[in-house]
N, C-alpha and C positions, 0 to 999 in steps of 0.2 A: 581212707584212701581210696578212687577211682579204681577200679578191674583194672590190671597192667593191660598192651595196648595188643600183647601177643595172646592174651586169654579174650580177648575182648572179639578179635580176629579167628580164633579158633570156633570157639560159639558161633558166630556167626554162621560160620560156618556148617557147624552141624542146624543152625538155624534158630538159635536161642539168640535173645538182642539183653546184651549185662550193662549196659548206656548206664542203667539207673543201681549197679551195684557195689558195692562198698568193699572193698578184698579187707578180709584180717589175713596176721600170720595165724599159719595153722601151728597150735604147739598141744603141751598135753591137756591141758585143763577143756582141748577142745574135741583133741579123741576119744577122753573121754563122759561127754557128756553128747554129743552129736549120735541120732541115730543115722543117719545119713550122710558121709562125704562123695561129693561128684569130685573129680581128677578129672580135668584137662587132654593130658595127655596120658601115657604108660611112664614116661621120666616120673612126673610129676606122683604118679599111682603108685610107682617101686620106695620115691621118697616118704610115700604117705604111710606103706604099711612096716615101714623100716621103724620109723615111732611108733605102732603103736603097741602098747602091750599086750600080748599077747592071752592072758586071761579074759578080756575084755575088749577082744575085739571091736571095731564098731562098723558099719556096713559099708566098705571102697570100693570104690570101683567108677571106672569109664566113664563117662558121661554120655550117657545113650545120644547118639542120633532123631535126630525128630523124625514122626514120621511122613515118608513122602520125604523124603533127602534123603541122597547117593553116599 
């Protein structure tokens, strides 16, 4: 499934083109096997951190702005 329109806009504002991205639902399996998960905003970041297993948390952080972007 293509990325949500809101995510496309948030990514574009940070200098990222997600038009070729395919979204997936984040669940326990993905959280266990991911090395890094980038959240598009603080609400998503908070939700993801709430789903993580405290014993083996992946790196979950906000999507950084690309260099040269405000």
